[in-house]
C-alpha positions in Angstrom: -55.4 -141.1 -150.2 -55.3 -143.6 -147.3 -57.6 -146.7 -147.6 -60.4 -146.7 -145.2 -62.3 -149.4 -143.5 -65.5 -147.9 -144.9 -64.4 -148.3 -148.5 -64.1 -152.1 -148.1 -66.5 -154.3 -150.0 -69.7 -155.3 -148.4 -68.8 -159.0 -147.5 -65.6 -157.9 -145.8 -67.4 -155.2 -143.9 -70.1 -157.7 -142.8 -67.5 -160.2 -141.8 -65.6 -157.7 -139.7 -68.8 -156.6 -138.0 -69.9 -160.2 -137.2 -66.5 -160.9 -135.7 -66.8 -157.8 -133.6 -70.2 -158.6 -132.3 -69.2 -162.1 -131.6 -66.2 -161.0 -129.5 -68.3 -158.5 -127.7 -71.0 -161.1 -126.8 -68.4 -163.7 -125.7 -66.7 -161.1 -123.5 -70.1 -160.1 -121.9 -71.0 -163.8 -121.3 -67.6 -164.6 -119.7 -67.7 -161.5 -117.5 -71.3 -162.3 -116.4 -70.4 -165.8 -115.4 -67.2 -164.8 -113.6 -68.9 -162.2 -111.6 -69.4 -163.2 -108.0 -73.0 -164.0 -107.3 -74.7 -162.8 -104.1 -75.1 -165.5 -101.4 -78.0 -163.7 -99.7 -81.5 -164.6 -100.6 -82.6 -161.0 -100.2 -83.7 -160.7 -103.9 -85.7 -164.0 -103.7 -87.4 -162.7 -100.5 -88.4 -159.5 -102.2 -89.6 -161.3 -105.3 -91.7 -163.6 -103.1 -93.2 -160.7 -101.3 -94.1 -159.0 -104.6 -95.8 -162.2 -105.9 -97.7 -162.7 -102.6 -99.0 -159.2 -102.5 -99.9 -158.9 -106.2 -103.5 -158.1 -106.8 -104.2 -156.9 -103.2 -105.5 -153.4 -102.7 -102.9 -151.2 -101.1 -103.8 -149.0 -98.1 -103.7 -145.3 -98.7 -102.5 -144.4 -95.2 
């Protein structure tokens, strides 16, 4: 019978899972910071409009 990863003892299994989660989170952080950020302020304009109109009654038609 071939040894399986699931038959490992609990500390080894936990250590492997922690290392895997650590590598995934590092990869996600690096890829987020290396992604080109938009230069336009379109998102800020939309957020500003939403904040300014919050609480106002909207017209039906």
